C-alpha positions in Angstrom: -3.8 -13.0 4.2 -3.1 -9.8 2.3 -3.1 -6.4 4.1 -3.2 -2.8 2.9 0.6 -2.6 3.6 1.1 -5.1 0.7 -0.9 -3.3 -1.8 0.9 -1.8 -4.7 0.4 1.9 -6.0 -2.5 2.2 -8.3 -4.4 -0.8 -7.0 -8.0 -0.6 -5.7 -8.9 -3.1 -3.0 -11.9 -3.9 -0.8 -11.5 -4.2 3.1 -12.3 -7.7 4.3 -11.5 -7.4 8.0 -10.0 -5.0 10.5 -7.5 -6.4 13.1 -6.4 -4.5 16.3 -7.5 -3.7 19.8 -10.0 -1.1 21.2 -8.8 2.4 20.5 -6.6 1.6 17.6 -9.4 -0.2 15.7 -11.9 2.6 16.6 -9.5 5.2 15.2 -9.3 3.3 12.0 -13.0 2.9 11.7 -13.5 6.8 12.6 -11.4 7.5 9.4 -14.0 5.7 7.3 -12.2 2.5 6.9 -14.8 -0.2 7.5 -15.5 -3.8 6.2 -16.5 -3.6 2.6 -15.3 -0.3 1.7 -13.1 0.3 -1.3 -9.6 1.7 -1.0 -7.5 3.2 -3.8 -3.7 3.3 -2.9 -2.4 6.5 -4.5 1.3 6.3 -3.5 3.7 5.4 -0.8 6.5 7.5 0.6 10.0 6.7 -0.6 10.9 4.7 2.6 7.4 3.1 2.6 5.8 5.0 5.4 3.3 6.6 5.2 0.9 5.2 2.5 -1.4 7.6 0.9 -4.8 6.2 0.1 -8.4 7.4 -1.2 -11.2 6.2 0.7 -14.9 7.4 0.5 -14.0 10.3 -1.7 -11.2 11.9 0.4 -7.4 11.2 0.8 -5.8 9.8 3.8 -2.4 9.0 5.0 -1.8 6.0 7.0 1.3 4.6 8.9 2.5 1.2 7.9 1.6 -0.1 11.3 -2.0 0.9 10.8 -2.0 -0.4 7.2 -0.9 -3.7 8.4 -4.0 -4.1 10.5 -6.4 -3.7 7.5 -6.9 -7.0 5.7 -7.9 -6.7 2.1 -9.2 -8.9 -0.7 
């Protein structure tokens, strides 16, 4: 299974599943990342953390740990 952490810069992917427990999963969903939404990966920091993405028309920075919980297709 491929996660958002594995996506290269410039790719657009669709969320297929959210992993994680209670509060962490809720925080990701509150950011607008839900099943079926498209995410465009703008860039990654030089050391790989954080990942800058565009979702639902706004830009968002995610830690690698959070990006790893988002399965994409």
